[in-house]
C-alpha positions as CSV (number, residue, x, y, z in Angstrom):
1,M,116.4,121.6,84.5
2,R,113.2,119.4,85.7
3,A,111.3,120.0,82.5
4,A,114.2,119.4,80.5
5,A,114.8,115.8,82.6
6,A,114.0,112.8,80.1
7,I,113.3,110.3,83.0
8,A,112.6,112.5,86.1
9,S,113.6,110.3,88.8
10,S,110.9,111.4,91.0
11,A,107.9,111.1,88.6
12,C,108.5,108.1,86.4
13,D,106.4,104.8,85.5
14,L,107.5,101.5,84.4
15,T,106.6,102.9,81.1
16,D,108.9,105.3,81.2
17,L,112.3,103.1,82.5
18,A,111.4,100.3,80.1
19,Q,111.2,99.4,76.6
20,M,107.8,97.8,76.2
21,W,107.0,95.3,73.5
22,Q,103.6,96.4,72.0
23,V,100.7,93.8,71.3
24,T,99.1,94.6,68.0
25,G,95.8,94.0,66.1
26,D,97.4,90.9,64.4
27,D,98.4,89.7,67.8
28,R,94.6,89.9,68.5
29,D,93.5,88.3,65.4
30,G,95.1,84.4,66.8
31,L,93.0,84.7,69.7
32,A,89.2,83.0,69.8
33,L,87.3,86.2,71.0
34,T,83.7,84.8,70.2
35,A,81.0,86.4,73.0
36,G,81.4,85.1,76.5
37,W,85.2,84.6,75.8
38,S,86.0,85.6,79.7
39,G,83.3,83.4,81.2
40,R,85.4,80.1,79.2
41,W,88.9,81.0,79.8
42,T,90.5,80.5,82.8
43,A,93.4,81.2,85.7
44,T,94.7,78.6,88.0
45,W,96.4,80.6,91.4
46,K,98.0,78.6,94.0
47,V,97.5,79.8,97.5
48,D,98.3,78.0,100.5
49,G,100.1,75.0,98.8
50,Q,96.7,74.1,96.9
51,Q,95.9,74.9,93.7
52,V,92.4,77.1,93.1
53,S,91.1,78.2,89.6
54,C,88.3,80.7,88.8
55,L,87.2,82.6,85.3
56,V,88.8,85.3,83.8
57,N,86.3,87.6,84.4
58,Q,86.6,86.9,88.2
59,M,90.2,87.4,88.3
60,G,89.8,91.2,89.0
61,A,88.4,90.4,92.7
62,F,91.0,87.6,93.3
63,P,93.0,88.5,96.4
64,V,96.8,88.6,95.5
65,P,98.0,88.8,99.3
66,G,99.2,84.8,100.0
67,C,99.4,84.1,96.3
68,Q,102.5,82.0,95.5
69,P,104.2,81.0,92.3
70,V,102.1,78.7,90.5
71,R,105.3,76.5,89.6
72,H,108.6,75.6,91.0
73,F,111.5,77.8,90.3
74,G,113.9,75.2,89.2
75,W,118.0,75.2,89.4
76,A,120.0,72.8,87.9
77,T,123.7,72.3,86.3
78,R,123.7,73.3,82.5
79,Q,120.0,75.0,82.7
80,G,119.8,77.7,80.1
81,H,118.5,80.2,82.1
82,R,119.8,81.8,86.1
83,P,117.0,81.5,88.2
84,G,117.2,83.1,91.6
85,L,116.0,85.7,94.1
86,E,115.7,89.2,94.4
87,Y,115.0,91.4,97.7
88,L,112.4,93.7,97.4
89,A,112.8,96.8,100.0
90,S,109.0,97.6,99.1
91,T,107.9,94.5,99.8
92,G,110.1,93.2,102.7
93,R,110.4,89.6,100.8
94,S,112.4,87.8,98.3
95,H,111.0,87.5,95.2
96,G,111.5,84.7,92.4
97,F,113.1,85.3,89.3
98,E,114.2,83.0,86.1
99,S,116.7,84.8,84.3
100,H,118.6,88.0,84.7
101,A,116.0,90.2,83.0
102,E,113.3,89.5,85.3
103,Q,115.5,90.6,87.9
104,R,116.3,93.6,86.4
105,L,112.5,94.3,86.2
106,L,112.1,93.1,89.8
107,L,114.9,95.8,90.6
108,A,112.8,98.7,88.8
109,L,109.7,97.6,90.3
110,D,111.2,97.7,94.1
111,F,112.4,101.7,92.8
112,L,108.5,102.3,91.7
113,G,107.4,101.0,95.1
114,V,105.1,98.3,94.4
115,T,103.4,97.0,97.7
116,E,103.1,93.8,96.3
117,V,104.9,91.1,93.5
118,V,103.8,87.6,92.9
119,S,106.2,85.8,90.4
120,Q,104.3,83.8,88.0
121,P,101.0,84.5,89.4
122,H,98.8,82.1,87.5
123,R,98.4,79.5,84.5
124,M,96.1,80.9,82.2
125,R,94.2,78.5,79.9
126,F,92.9,80.5,76.6
127,E,91.1,80.0,73.4
128,T,93.2,80.4,70.0
129,A,91.1,80.8,66.3
130,A,93.5,77.9,65.0
131,S,95.3,75.4,67.5
132,G,92.8,75.2,70.3
133,V,92.9,76.0,74.0
134,R,96.8,77.0,74.8
135,E,98.2,77.9,78.4
136,H,100.2,80.9,79.3
137,T,102.1,81.7,82.8
138,P,102.8,85.4,83.1
139,D,106.2,86.5,84.8
140,F,104.7,88.5,87.4
141,L,101.5,90.4,88.8
142,A,102.8,93.5,90.6
143,V,100.3,96.2,93.1
144,T,101.4,99.7,92.6
145,S,101.1,101.8,95.7
146,D,97.9,103.4,94.7
147,G,96.4,99.5,94.4
148,G,96.4,99.2,90.7
149,R,97.8,96.2,89.0
150,W,100.2,95.2,86.7
151,L,100.4,91.8,84.8
152,L,103.9,91.6,83.3
153,D,105.8,89.4,81.2
154,V,109.5,89.6,80.2
155,R,111.3,88.7,77.2
156,P,114.0,90.5,74.9
157,A,112.5,92.2,72.0
158,E,114.5,89.9,69.5
159,R,113.5,86.9,71.2
160,I,109.9,87.2,70.7
161,E,108.5,84.7,68.6
162,A,105.0,84.2,66.9
163,V,103.9,81.8,69.8
164,D,105.0,84.6,72.0
165,R,103.0,86.9,70.7
166,V,100.0,84.8,70.7
167,K,100.4,84.7,74.1
168,F,101.1,87.8,75.2
169,A,97.9,89.1,73.3
170,A,96.0,86.6,75.6
171,S,97.3,88.0,79.1
172,A,96.8,91.8,77.4
173,E,92.9,91.0,77.0
174,A,92.9,89.0,80.8
175,A,94.2,92.1,81.9
176,L,91.9,94.5,80.0
177,A,88.5,92.6,81.2
178,C,90.1,93.1,84.6
179,G,90.8,96.7,84.7
180,W,94.8,95.8,85.0
181,R,97.4,97.0,82.8
182,Y,100.0,94.7,81.2
183,G,103.3,95.2,79.5
184,V,106.2,92.8,78.2
185,V,109.5,94.2,79.1
186,G,111.5,93.9,76.1
187,G,114.8,95.9,77.5
188,W,115.5,99.2,79.1
189,Q,116.3,102.7,78.3
190,P,120.1,103.7,78.1
191,H,121.5,104.2,81.8
192,V,118.3,103.1,83.7
193,M,119.2,99.4,84.9
194,T,123.1,101.1,86.1
195,T,122.0,103.9,87.7
196,L,119.2,101.7,89.2
197,D,121.6,99.2,90.5
198,T,123.6,101.9,92.2
199,L,120.8,103.5,94.0
200,S,119.8,100.0,95.6
201,A,122.8,100.1,97.4
202,Q,121.7,102.6,99.7
203,R,117.7,101.5,99.4
204,R,117.5,100.3,103.2
205,P,116.6,102.5,106.4
206,L,119.7,105.0,107.2
207,A,120.2,105.9,110.7
208,D,121.2,110.2,110.2
209,R,123.3,110.3,113.1
210,L,125.1,113.2,111.6
211,G,122.4,115.2,110.3
212,L,123.1,115.4,106.6
213,M,119.5,114.5,105.1
214,P,118.2,118.1,105.9
215,V,121.7,119.8,105.0
216,L,121.2,118.0,101.5
217,L,117.4,118.7,100.9
218,A,118.1,122.4,101.8
219,A,121.0,122.5,99.5
220,T,118.8,121.4,96.3
221,A,116.0,124.1,97.7
222,G,117.2,126.8,95.1
223,G,117.4,124.3,92.0
224,P,119.1,121.4,90.5
225,V,122.9,121.2,91.6
226,R,125.7,119.2,90.8
227,F,126.1,115.7,92.8
228,A,130.1,116.4,93.8
229,D,128.6,120.4,94.9
230,L,125.8,119.2,96.5
231,V,127.4,116.4,99.1
232,D,130.6,118.9,99.2
233,Q,128.0,121.3,101.1
234,T,128.1,119.0,103.9
235,A,130.5,118.4,106.5
236,Y,131.2,114.9,105.7
237,P,130.9,115.0,102.0
238,A,131.9,110.7,101.4
239,V,129.4,110.2,104.0
240,A,126.8,112.2,102.3
241,R,127.0,110.2,99.0
242,A,125.3,107.5,100.6
243,F,122.7,109.9,102.0
244,A,122.2,111.8,98.5
245,I,121.8,107.9,96.9
246,H,119.4,107.0,99.7
247,L,117.2,110.5,99.1
248,I,117.2,109.4,95.2
249,W,115.8,106.3,95.8
250,H,112.9,107.1,97.7
251,R,112.2,110.1,96.0
252,K,112.8,112.9,98.2
253,L,115.2,114.1,96.0
254,A,115.5,113.5,92.1
255,I,118.1,113.1,89.0
256,D,117.3,112.1,85.2
257,L,117.6,108.7,85.2
258,A,118.6,109.2,81.3
259,Q,121.9,110.5,82.1
260,P,124.8,108.7,83.8
261,L,124.9,109.0,87.6
262,G,128.2,110.7,88.2
263,D,129.7,113.4,89.9
264,D,128.2,116.0,87.1
265,A,124.3,114.5,87.3
266,R,122.3,117.2,88.5
267,V,120.0,116.9,91.6
268,W,116.8,118.8,92.5
269,P,114.3,118.5,95.2
270,A,111.7,116.2,94.2
271,A,107.7,117.6,94.0
272,A,105.9,116.8,96.9
273,E,103.2,114.8,95.0
274,A,105.7,112.7,93.4
275,R,106.8,111.1,96.9
276,R,106.1,108.2,98.2
């Protein structure tokens, strides 16, 4: 069952969950990547309410904790996008987003256990081959549990235009120069967001006064078990459902995120090295 799982929840990465739009060589051709470009491109951050600039080749050493969104989020009637705040259990804070698509990415980052997220982390000035200096503000900078950094943009794939592709290519080159990963989230694999939304209801700490967690973990020790059969092995199946979902979110139990989460979903113990 573990080998057959399309997206094992205990060992997945953002690239497993999302449909990532790929930057191409043609997109990079629109950039002016002449010698010393990373020492000419700049990034402006916001720290303690003050703007701080650095060269792109210095971004890798820029301290992420304490950074604030480089521009304000706007709320107004009749605006075309839906901004808001999303709470992340992994950081213990709420983080700003400008659309439902960005909100979904924050939910996925929380499930993956990031340690820090900065919305709209910096404003980058870069050079293009045809139109001179341009600017781009990526949507998120996330720090993973192993200390790596993800620079991320969010745009539905069908809405990515030529002007966007040049900006995304610039961010990809800047991230590469810093040793970061870069990605454009264009959509999600089937069932992933519905399941993560369900799991997130039990992401906060739970007090196990009925001793259900050890029973659930022991019940899967022999291999995959139907979700309904798993909770039925406890003395309080209705309550055990919440605890089973909690264990899946925290990667102590695993499911296939490519399949709907229901009574027939298979649940198995997560590998020790995949737990966070």
